[in-house]
C-alpha positions as CSV (number, residue, x, y, z in Angstrom):
1,M,19.1,-43.0,-82.8
2,F,17.2,-39.8,-83.3
3,F,16.4,-37.4,-80.4
4,A,13.6,-34.6,-81.0
5,V,15.4,-31.0,-80.5
6,A,13.0,-28.9,-78.7
7,R,12.2,-25.4,-80.8
8,L,12.5,-22.3,-79.3
9,D,9.2,-20.3,-78.3
10,Q,9.5,-17.3,-80.6
11,T,6.4,-15.7,-79.3
12,P,7.3,-12.2,-77.6
13,K,7.1,-12.8,-73.6
14,T,7.1,-10.1,-70.8
15,L,9.9,-10.6,-68.1
16,T,10.8,-8.5,-65.2
17,V,14.5,-8.1,-64.7
18,S,16.2,-8.5,-61.3
19,D,19.9,-8.5,-61.8
20,L,22.9,-8.6,-64.1
21,S,24.9,-11.7,-64.8
22,H,28.4,-11.6,-64.7
23,D,28.8,-11.0,-68.8
24,G,26.3,-8.1,-68.2
25,R,23.1,-9.6,-69.4
26,G,20.2,-9.1,-67.6
27,V,18.6,-11.9,-65.2
28,A,15.0,-12.7,-65.0
29,H,12.9,-16.1,-64.5
30,W,10.2,-17.5,-66.6
31,P,6.6,-16.1,-64.9
32,E,4.0,-18.3,-63.4
33,G,1.8,-20.0,-65.9
34,H,5.1,-20.1,-68.2
35,A,5.7,-24.1,-69.3
36,Q,9.4,-23.2,-67.6
37,A,8.1,-21.2,-64.3
38,G,11.0,-20.2,-62.5
39,K,13.5,-21.2,-65.0
40,A,16.5,-18.4,-65.0
41,V,16.7,-16.5,-68.2
42,F,19.7,-14.1,-69.5
43,V,18.2,-11.3,-71.2
44,A,20.8,-9.3,-73.6
45,G,20.3,-5.5,-73.4
46,A,18.2,-5.8,-70.3
47,L,19.0,-4.1,-67.1
48,P,17.8,-4.7,-63.4
49,G,14.2,-3.1,-62.6
50,E,13.0,-3.4,-66.1
51,T,10.3,-4.7,-67.8
52,V,10.9,-5.9,-71.2
53,S,9.5,-7.9,-74.0
54,V,11.9,-10.6,-75.3
55,Q,12.3,-13.1,-77.5
56,Q,13.9,-16.4,-77.0
57,T,17.3,-17.2,-78.5
58,A,18.9,-20.5,-76.8
59,R,17.7,-23.1,-74.4
60,S,19.7,-25.5,-72.0
61,K,19.1,-27.5,-69.1
62,H,19.5,-24.9,-66.4
63,F,18.7,-21.6,-68.0
64,D,17.1,-19.9,-71.3
65,E,18.8,-16.9,-73.1
66,A,16.7,-14.2,-74.9
67,K,17.2,-10.7,-76.3
68,T,15.4,-7.7,-75.7
69,L,12.7,-6.6,-78.1
70,E,11.1,-3.6,-76.4
71,V,11.9,-1.9,-73.1
72,L,8.2,-1.8,-71.7
73,Q,9.7,0.1,-68.3
74,A,13.0,1.2,-68.5
75,S,15.7,1.5,-65.3
76,P,16.6,4.8,-64.4
77,D,20.0,3.9,-64.7
78,R,19.7,3.2,-68.8
79,V,21.2,5.6,-71.2
80,T,21.4,5.9,-74.7
81,P,24.1,4.1,-76.3
82,R,26.8,6.2,-77.8
83,C,27.8,3.6,-80.5
84,P,25.5,3.0,-83.2
85,H,26.3,-0.3,-83.5
86,F,25.6,-1.2,-79.9
87,G,23.3,-4.5,-79.5
88,V,24.8,-5.8,-82.6
89,C,28.5,-6.0,-81.9
90,G,29.9,-8.1,-79.1
91,G,33.0,-5.5,-78.2
92,C,30.4,-3.5,-75.6
93,V,27.6,-4.9,-73.9
94,L,27.1,-2.3,-71.1
95,Q,27.0,0.8,-72.8
96,H,23.2,1.4,-72.5
97,L,24.1,1.3,-68.5
98,D,25.1,4.8,-66.9
99,E,28.8,4.7,-66.6
100,S,28.5,5.3,-62.6
101,K,26.5,2.3,-62.3
102,Q,28.8,0.3,-64.5
103,I,31.5,0.7,-62.0
104,T,29.1,-0.3,-59.1
105,Y,28.4,-3.2,-60.8
106,K,31.8,-4.4,-61.5
107,Q,32.7,-3.9,-57.9
108,Q,29.6,-5.9,-56.8
109,V,30.6,-8.8,-59.3
110,L,34.4,-8.8,-57.6
111,L,32.9,-8.8,-54.0
112,D,30.0,-11.8,-55.1
113,N,33.2,-13.6,-56.4
114,L,35.2,-13.5,-53.8
115,Q,32.5,-14.6,-51.0
116,R,31.1,-17.2,-53.3
117,I,34.2,-18.8,-54.7
118,G,36.6,-17.9,-52.1
119,H,34.7,-17.6,-49.3
120,V,36.5,-14.2,-48.0
121,A,35.9,-10.7,-47.7
122,P,38.0,-7.9,-47.7
123,A,38.4,-5.8,-44.3
124,S,37.8,-2.8,-46.7
125,V,36.8,-1.7,-50.3
126,L,39.2,0.5,-52.3
127,A,37.7,3.3,-54.2
128,P,37.3,2.2,-57.9
129,L,39.9,3.7,-60.3
130,Q,38.4,5.1,-63.4
131,A,40.1,6.9,-66.3
132,E,39.5,7.6,-70.2
133,S,35.9,5.4,-71.1
134,W,35.9,6.3,-74.8
135,G,38.8,6.2,-77.3
136,Y,40.8,4.4,-74.5
137,R,41.4,1.0,-76.4
138,R,44.9,0.8,-77.9
139,K,45.4,-2.9,-78.3
140,G,42.9,-5.7,-79.8
141,R,42.3,-7.8,-82.5
142,L,39.6,-7.1,-86.0
143,S,38.0,-10.2,-87.9
144,V,38.4,-10.1,-91.5
145,R,35.7,-11.8,-93.5
146,R,34.7,-11.3,-97.2
147,V,30.3,-11.6,-97.1
148,E,29.8,-12.3,-101.0
149,K,26.0,-11.7,-99.9
150,K,27.2,-8.2,-99.3
151,D,29.5,-7.8,-101.9
152,K,32.1,-6.5,-99.2
153,T,34.7,-7.3,-96.8
154,L,33.9,-6.5,-93.1
155,V,36.2,-5.6,-90.8
156,G,35.4,-5.6,-87.4
157,F,34.8,-7.0,-83.8
158,R,32.5,-10.2,-83.7
159,E,28.9,-9.5,-83.1
160,Q,27.2,-10.9,-80.1
161,D,26.6,-14.3,-81.9
162,P,30.4,-14.8,-82.5
163,R,29.6,-16.8,-85.8
164,F,29.3,-13.5,-87.3
165,V,31.8,-10.5,-87.7
166,A,30.1,-7.1,-86.9
167,D,29.7,-4.8,-90.1
168,L,31.2,-1.7,-88.5
169,R,31.5,1.9,-89.5
170,E,33.0,3.1,-86.6
171,C,34.0,2.4,-82.8
172,H,34.0,4.9,-80.2
173,T,36.2,2.5,-77.6
174,V,39.2,2.2,-79.8
175,V,41.8,5.0,-80.3
176,P,40.1,7.6,-82.5
177,Q,43.0,6.9,-85.1
178,L,41.8,3.7,-86.1
179,G,38.1,3.8,-84.3
180,F,36.5,5.9,-87.4
181,K,38.8,4.3,-90.1
182,L,37.1,0.9,-89.8
183,N,35.2,1.7,-93.3
184,A,38.3,2.8,-94.5
185,L,39.9,-0.3,-93.5
186,G,37.2,-2.4,-94.9
187,T,37.6,-0.9,-98.1
188,L,41.5,-1.1,-98.4
189,V,41.3,-5.0,-97.9
190,D,38.1,-5.5,-100.2
191,G,40.5,-4.1,-102.7
192,M,43.5,-6.6,-102.5
193,D,44.2,-9.5,-104.6
194,G,44.3,-11.5,-101.2
195,R,40.9,-10.3,-99.7
196,R,40.4,-13.8,-98.9
197,D,43.5,-14.7,-97.4
198,I,43.4,-12.3,-94.4
199,P,41.2,-13.6,-91.5
200,Q,42.6,-10.9,-89.0
201,I,44.2,-7.4,-88.6
202,E,45.7,-6.7,-85.1
203,F,46.2,-3.0,-83.9
204,I,48.4,-1.7,-81.1
205,S,49.2,1.9,-80.4
206,G,52.0,4.0,-78.8
207,D,52.7,7.0,-77.8
208,A,54.1,8.4,-81.3
209,A,52.6,5.4,-83.5
210,T,49.6,3.0,-84.4
211,A,50.8,-0.6,-85.9
212,L,48.4,-2.6,-87.7
213,V,50.0,-6.3,-88.3
214,F,47.9,-8.3,-91.3
215,R,47.8,-11.9,-90.9
216,H,47.9,-13.3,-94.3
217,L,47.7,-17.0,-95.1
218,Q,49.1,-16.3,-98.4
219,P,51.9,-14.6,-100.0
220,L,50.7,-10.9,-100.5
221,S,51.2,-9.6,-104.3
222,E,53.1,-6.7,-105.1
223,H,49.7,-5.0,-106.0
224,D,48.8,-5.6,-102.3
225,R,52.1,-4.5,-101.0
226,V,51.7,-1.4,-102.6
227,K,48.2,-0.7,-101.5
228,L,49.2,-1.3,-98.2
229,D,52.1,1.0,-98.1
230,A,49.9,3.8,-99.7
231,F,47.2,3.2,-96.9
232,G,49.5,3.1,-94.2
233,R,51.0,6.4,-95.5
234,E,47.7,8.3,-96.0
235,H,46.4,7.2,-92.4
236,G,49.6,7.4,-90.4
237,F,49.6,3.4,-89.7
238,T,52.7,1.7,-89.3
239,I,52.1,-1.7,-91.3
240,F,53.5,-5.3,-90.3
241,L,52.8,-8.3,-92.0
242,Q,52.2,-12.0,-90.4
243,P,52.4,-14.6,-93.0
244,G,53.2,-17.3,-90.1
245,G,53.5,-17.8,-86.5
246,L,54.3,-15.1,-83.7
247,D,58.3,-15.0,-85.1
248,S,57.4,-14.1,-88.7
249,V,56.0,-10.5,-88.0
250,H,58.0,-8.2,-89.7
251,P,57.7,-4.4,-91.1
252,L,56.0,-4.1,-94.5
253,N,58.8,-1.7,-95.5
254,D,62.6,-1.9,-94.2
255,E,62.3,1.3,-91.8
256,P,62.6,0.7,-88.5
257,A,59.2,0.7,-86.7
258,V,59.7,2.2,-83.0
259,L,56.6,1.5,-80.7
260,S,56.7,2.7,-77.5
261,F,54.9,4.4,-74.4
262,H,55.8,6.3,-71.2
263,L,55.2,6.0,-67.8
264,Q,55.9,9.9,-67.1
265,Q,55.4,9.7,-63.4
266,W,58.6,7.1,-63.2
267,N,60.4,8.5,-66.1
268,V,60.5,5.4,-67.7
269,E,59.9,4.4,-71.6
270,L,59.0,0.7,-72.5
271,N,59.6,-0.4,-76.1
272,F,57.4,-3.2,-77.5
273,R,56.7,-5.3,-80.5
274,P,53.3,-5.3,-82.5
275,L,51.9,-8.1,-81.1
276,D,53.5,-8.2,-77.5
277,F,50.8,-7.8,-74.3
278,I,50.6,-4.1,-73.0
279,Q,47.6,-2.8,-70.7
280,V,44.7,-1.5,-73.3
281,N,43.7,1.5,-71.3
282,A,47.0,3.8,-71.2
283,K,45.6,6.3,-68.3
284,L,44.2,3.6,-66.5
285,N,47.3,1.9,-66.6
286,D,49.2,4.7,-65.2
287,A,46.7,5.2,-62.4
288,M,46.9,1.0,-61.7
289,I,50.6,1.2,-61.5
290,A,50.5,4.4,-59.1
291,R,47.6,2.5,-56.7
292,A,49.8,-0.9,-57.1
293,L,52.9,0.6,-55.6
294,D,51.4,3.1,-52.9
295,L,49.8,-0.6,-51.8
296,L,52.9,-2.2,-52.0
297,D,54.8,0.6,-50.1
298,V,58.3,-0.6,-50.8
299,Q,60.8,0.8,-48.4
300,P,64.3,1.5,-48.8
301,G,66.6,-1.6,-49.2
302,E,63.7,-3.7,-49.9
303,R,63.6,-7.0,-52.1
304,V,60.4,-7.1,-54.5
305,L,59.2,-9.9,-56.8
306,D,57.2,-9.1,-59.7
307,L,55.5,-12.4,-61.3
308,F,53.9,-12.4,-64.8
309,C,56.0,-9.3,-65.3
310,G,55.5,-9.0,-69.1
311,L,57.7,-5.9,-70.5
312,G,58.3,-4.6,-66.9
313,N,55.4,-2.4,-66.8
314,F,55.3,-3.1,-63.3
315,T,58.7,-3.8,-62.5
316,L,60.8,-0.9,-64.0
317,P,58.5,1.6,-61.8
318,L,59.2,-0.5,-59.1
319,A,62.8,-0.5,-59.5
320,R,62.7,3.3,-59.6
321,V,60.9,3.4,-56.4
322,A,63.0,0.9,-54.6
323,G,66.3,2.5,-55.1
324,E,68.9,0.8,-53.0
325,G,66.5,-2.2,-52.9
326,A,66.4,-4.9,-55.8
327,V,63.6,-6.0,-58.0
328,V,63.2,-9.4,-59.9
329,G,60.9,-9.9,-62.5
330,V,59.5,-13.0,-63.7
331,E,57.4,-14.2,-67.2
332,G,56.8,-17.1,-69.1
333,D,57.4,-15.4,-72.5
334,A,61.0,-15.5,-73.3
335,G,60.3,-12.7,-76.0
336,L,59.0,-10.8,-73.3
337,V,62.0,-11.3,-71.1
338,A,64.2,-10.2,-73.3
339,R,62.5,-6.9,-74.2
340,A,62.0,-6.4,-70.5
341,R,65.9,-6.6,-69.8
342,A,66.3,-4.1,-72.8
343,N,63.7,-1.8,-71.4
344,A,65.8,-2.0,-68.3
345,V,68.8,-1.3,-70.0
346,H,67.6,1.5,-72.0
347,N,66.3,3.7,-68.7
348,G,69.3,2.8,-66.6
349,F,68.2,0.5,-64.3
350,N,70.9,-1.7,-62.6
351,N,69.1,-2.8,-59.6
352,V,66.7,-5.1,-61.7
353,Q,66.8,-8.7,-63.0
354,F,64.3,-10.6,-65.4
355,Y,63.8,-14.2,-65.3
356,T,62.2,-16.5,-67.8
357,A,60.0,-19.4,-66.0
358,D,56.6,-21.1,-66.9
359,L,55.2,-20.1,-63.5
360,A,52.7,-22.6,-63.9
361,Q,55.1,-25.6,-63.5
362,D,57.4,-26.9,-61.1
363,L,60.2,-24.2,-60.1
364,A,62.0,-26.1,-57.7
365,G,65.2,-25.2,-59.6
366,Q,64.5,-21.7,-60.2
367,P,67.8,-19.5,-58.8
368,W,65.2,-16.6,-58.0
369,L,62.8,-18.7,-55.9
370,K,65.0,-19.0,-52.9
371,A,66.6,-15.7,-53.2
372,G,64.4,-13.9,-50.4
373,F,62.0,-11.2,-51.1
374,D,60.2,-8.6,-49.0
375,K,57.4,-7.7,-51.1
376,L,55.2,-9.6,-53.8
377,L,53.4,-8.4,-56.6
378,L,51.9,-10.5,-59.4
379,D,49.6,-9.5,-62.4
380,P,48.6,-13.1,-64.1
381,A,46.6,-14.0,-66.5
382,R,42.9,-15.1,-66.7
383,A,44.1,-18.5,-65.0
384,G,45.4,-16.8,-62.3
385,A,48.5,-17.8,-59.8
386,L,47.4,-20.6,-57.6
387,E,50.4,-22.8,-59.0
388,V,53.0,-20.6,-58.5
389,L,51.3,-19.6,-54.9
390,N,51.6,-23.2,-53.9
391,Q,55.1,-23.3,-54.5
392,L,56.3,-19.8,-53.3
393,P,58.1,-19.6,-49.7
394,L,55.4,-17.0,-48.4
395,K,57.1,-16.9,-45.0
396,G,58.8,-13.7,-44.8
397,L,57.0,-11.7,-46.9
398,K,55.5,-8.3,-45.6
399,R,52.7,-8.0,-48.1
400,I,51.3,-9.3,-51.4
401,V,49.8,-7.1,-54.0
402,Y,47.7,-8.9,-56.6
403,V,46.7,-7.3,-60.0
404,S,43.9,-9.5,-61.6
405,C,41.8,-9.5,-64.8
406,H,39.7,-12.3,-63.8
407,P,37.7,-12.1,-60.5
408,G,37.0,-15.6,-60.4
409,S,40.6,-16.8,-60.3
410,L,41.2,-13.9,-57.9
411,A,38.9,-15.2,-55.7
412,R,39.9,-18.8,-55.7
413,D,43.6,-17.5,-55.0
414,A,42.5,-15.3,-52.4
415,G,40.5,-18.2,-50.9
416,Y,43.8,-20.3,-50.9
417,L,46.0,-17.2,-49.3
418,V,43.4,-16.5,-46.6
419,N,41.7,-19.9,-45.6
420,E,45.0,-22.5,-46.1
421,R,48.0,-19.7,-45.6
422,G,46.7,-17.4,-43.0
423,W,47.1,-14.5,-45.0
424,A,44.5,-11.5,-44.3
425,L,42.7,-9.9,-47.5
426,R,43.0,-6.3,-46.2
427,E,41.4,-4.5,-49.4
428,A,40.5,-5.0,-52.8
429,G,38.7,-3.2,-55.3
430,V,38.0,-2.8,-59.1
431,M,39.6,-0.7,-62.1
432,D,37.7,0.2,-65.0
433,M,40.4,-1.0,-67.8
434,F,37.5,-2.1,-70.3
435,P,34.6,0.5,-69.8
436,H,31.4,0.0,-71.2
437,T,32.1,-3.9,-71.4
438,A,31.5,-6.6,-68.5
439,H,35.4,-7.1,-68.1
440,V,36.2,-6.8,-64.4
441,E,40.0,-5.8,-63.6
442,S,40.5,-5.7,-60.1
443,I,43.5,-5.2,-57.1
444,A,43.9,-6.9,-53.9
445,V,46.5,-6.4,-50.7
446,F,47.1,-9.3,-48.6
447,D,48.9,-9.0,-45.2
448,P,50.9,-11.8,-43.5
449,P,49.8,-13.9,-41.0
450,K,50.0,-12.6,-37.3
451,K,52.7,-13.7,-35.5
452,G,51.7,-16.2,-32.6
């Protein structure tokens, strides 16, 4: 049996944009007289209040998608994008929106999610946290693809259509030591024997070094190893190779490669490996830690539990301010826990312990679970923390600070804490970890149920 597939209407249409979607696209509706009058249309490159000429790019049952062909009436909040690749590269979708309005939009996304998903609202809204908005991205993954039609190898982020790799000359959000060398990186790979066997290059920057991790599907020739070594020396990169899984990553040369960053306010140095998770925006990370510690308000002698602790990004600053108190960090990745313990020793802490545990699974046998804590900090991945919150003995906790990289999962978990466990959502606000993107990082503070 065959079904007819409706063709897209390629005729330009004029739309008025009323809102921004969660992914940074303009929201409009087909006007009266259109065959789909009233149906929602998500328009790439359009801002609220604008009148735009669009072309349909996709169709589904509940909404359509389109791209902006021409801005007929611009929003006063529209600015000229700084990057020449804006509109093609999928790395940034908000460069055409004034920075002060970007953060306002993200704050509203957070509040809307809390209300719509969690059916909660904070008693007060925290002022947004902002830091560097250009050249801030110190960790990421670049896709690599040899394109025969162009007779070149492309190295960059995915296009807005993720099937394709964007042909980038430069990136203004990536740390400058790499962001303006994408052409050189593409030329390097294009001249290698194994250029068709390198699908990606990951990058990560510490205070003193930037590492590039070349994933390769076949062994590299000596010619290619020499080229990589020369490139690293010329441009100041530490080169790593990844022939297999995560455990296969190793330096190109036998020279020890130390990657680290300092949290100056707390006199902490965190060492890490090339594929470890670190927060992408160094200065915003400093501000985020300071805000989290301020909101948690650890008092002398208190015990603090830090869940999803990673390398100890929050745990070790917490240990510094806890003094005679104790801090326990829990993380699911055993490698990160090993490095967190090493970081604690490296920084001379004796009031912190780390445990490995999958926080989405049954925790009944975990020794730390029943130890008793005064304060809780958690910073989960996009999936959130509902499974662990369901298992935690929350009675006795004086405060919870929740750092989130996804407003939807935070909203769900906030709804659980407030509506099912009786906690109060005292404050919440956004932190601009990824300027010029639609990514929303946020923080929320919960107070315990009132006695009686």
